[in-house]
C-alpha positions, 0 to 999 in steps of 0.5 A, spaced: 900 194 600 896 196 607 895 190 612 888 189 615 886 184 620 883 180 614 890 179 611 893 177 617 888 171 617 882 174 621 875 174 618 871 179 622 865 178 617 866 170 618 865 171 625 859 176 624 856 170 620 857 165 625 854 169 630 847 169 626 848 162 624 848 159 631 844 164 635 837 160 633 841 154 636 843 157 642 836 160 643 832 154 642 835 151 649 833 158 653 828 157 659 825 162 663 831 163 667 835 166 661 835 173 661 840 175 656 840 174 648 846 171 645 851 177 643 852 180 650 858 181 654 856 175 659 850 170 659 845 172 665 841 166 668 836 168 674 838 163 679 832 161 683 835 160 690 828 160 693 827 153 690 833 150 694 834 150 702 841 150 702 844 150 694 851 148 692 853 150 685 857 145 682 862 147 676 866 143 671 870 145 665 873 140 659 874 138 652 874 132 648 881 131 646 884 128 639 877 126 638 877 132 634 881 130 629 876 124 627 871 129 626 875 134 622 878 128 618 871 125 617 868 132 615 862 130 621 862 136 626 855 136 629 856 130 634 863 133 637 859 138 640 854 133 643 860 129 646 862 135 650 856 137 653 854 130 655 861 129 658 861 136 662 854 134 664 856 127 667 862 130 671 857 134 675 851 129 675 856 124 679 856 129 684 849 129 685 848 136 681 843 138 676 845 142 670 843 149 669 847 152 664 853 151 659 858 155 656 862 154 650 869 156 647 871 154 640 878 156 636 879 156 629 885 156 624 880 159 619 873 160 621 868 156 617 861 159 619 858 152 617 863 148 621 862 152 627 854 152 626 854 145 626 858 144 632 853 149 636 848 145 633 851 139 637 851 143 643 844 145 642 841 138 641 845 135 648 843 141 652 836 140 650 836 133 652 840 134 658 835 140 660 840 146 661 841 152 657 847 154 652 847 161 655 854 164 651 861 162 649 867 165 645 869 164 638 876 165 636 880 165 630 887 164 631 891 163 624 899 161 626 897 157 632 892 152 629 892 150 621 887 152 617 883 146 617 884 145 625 879 147 631 879 146 638 873 146 643 872 146 650 866 147 655 864 150 662 857 147 665 854 150 672 849 146 676 846 145 683 845 140 688 842 141 695 848 141 700 845 134 704 844 131 697 852 131 695 854 125 692 862 125 695 863 118 697 864 119 704 859 114 707 862 108 703 864 102 707 868 095 706 863 090 702 859 096 698 858 094 691 861 097 685 855 097 679 858 098 672 853 101 667 855 100 659 859 105 655 857 106 648 864 106 645 870 110 647 866 116 649 872 122 649 878 118 652 884 115 649 883 117 642 891 119 641 892 112 642 886 109 638 888 114 632 895 112 633 894 104 632 888 104 628 889 109 623 896 106 621 892 100 619 885 103 617 882 109 613 876 112 617 871 110 611 874 102 612 868 097 614 870 093 620 867 087 620 868 086 628 864 093 628 859 092 623 860 099 621 866 104 618 871 105 623 870 113 623 862 112 625 865 107 631 870 113 633 865 118 632 859 115 637 856 120 641 859 120 649 853 118 653 849 122 658 848 118 664 844 124 667 837 120 667 840 114 670 843 118 675 837 121 677 833 115 677 838 112 682 839 117 687 831 118 688 830 111 689 837 107 692 842 109 697 848 111 692 854 112 696 858 114 690 859 115 683 864 115 678 864 118 671 869 113 667 874 117 663 881 118 662 885 114 667 880 108 666 875 104 671 880 104 677 883 111 676 876 114 676 873 110 681 878 111 686 877 119 686 871 117 690 873 112 695 875 114 702 882 114 704 884 107 707 879 103 702 880 100 696 877 097 690 877 090 687 874 089 680 872 083 677 874 084 670 871 078 667 864 080 669 863 083 662 865 082 655 869 087 652 866 091 646 869 089 639 872 096 638 877 096 644 879 089 642 881 092 635 885 097 638 889 092 643 890 087 637 892 093 632 897 096 637 899 090 641 897 094 647 898 090 654 891 089 658 894 093 663 895 099 659 888 098 656 885 098 663 889 105 664 887 109 658 880 106 656 873 105 659 873 098 656 866 098 656 864 101 663 862 109 662 859 110 669 860 106 676 855 107 682 857 104 689 851 102 693 850 097 699 849 090 698 842 091 700 840 095 694 843 091 689 836 088 686 833 094 686 839 098 682 839 093 677 832 093 676 831 100 675 837 101 670 834 095 666 827 099 666 831 105 662 834 100 658 841 100 661 845 094 662 848 094 669 852 089 672 856 088 679 863 089 677 867 089 684 866 091 691 870 096 696 875 093 700 
């Protein structure tokens, strides 16, 4: 028998069908700065340099870890793309940047155009919500490297900030306050440990009383975007530093923006730990120290501000339906 690319596990017609299915989702995010249609060798974006005095481009690349396995096992694929975009947006927003455009990478054991289309639909939803364009990507089919039902995704985002508006923590001083803003669940971190301890005891479709929902629904909650909140804060208060709380927890991520010679004191009892984290800790008999290293334990973003800005910061956050609280200070 003559071997073909398809017989080796790569289906070119499926890839072509995927491009057709995802094109409209991507184009729905386009703005006047996008100069090329989907399908070219590169995405073209007209950078309006005249809008800025001293622009600095800010970029970030990330994935969503083993949260992918929850999506795959549950058969729900339209939220994982939103997770990825929001995660990437948060990573540049905490530097003070506004997102410009996003690019994705998807790799499959066996390419299913319907699944790929659902993932890209998620990308498009989050890109529109965050005001950035999905200008390109890559879809790969790699039999032998991934199981047929498995896939992986990653994303790259590019944004811009005026040089004098970069938020880098350099002006942080002893006595500044650390304000925490709630997460809506695990976001995209700690899933390897969460899956290990929870799925040994429960199925994804098990209704958990303490969560008031099925386990799968809890684990697939969409990673929250903090862009609108960050815009509001940086326009109205003195934001000295911002940290997106991902892998490494509150301490690990906050210390990334603290100048040398300073430390942080976190008041761990200042907020109630959400039920999902209590469930994980109890199910795996996990130490509190380990929980705080691995998970966000209910705080997805922190802002470091002078004490004089506390009241206004909390007031502004409440106006956009956030639930802020002072969780510590700089030492």
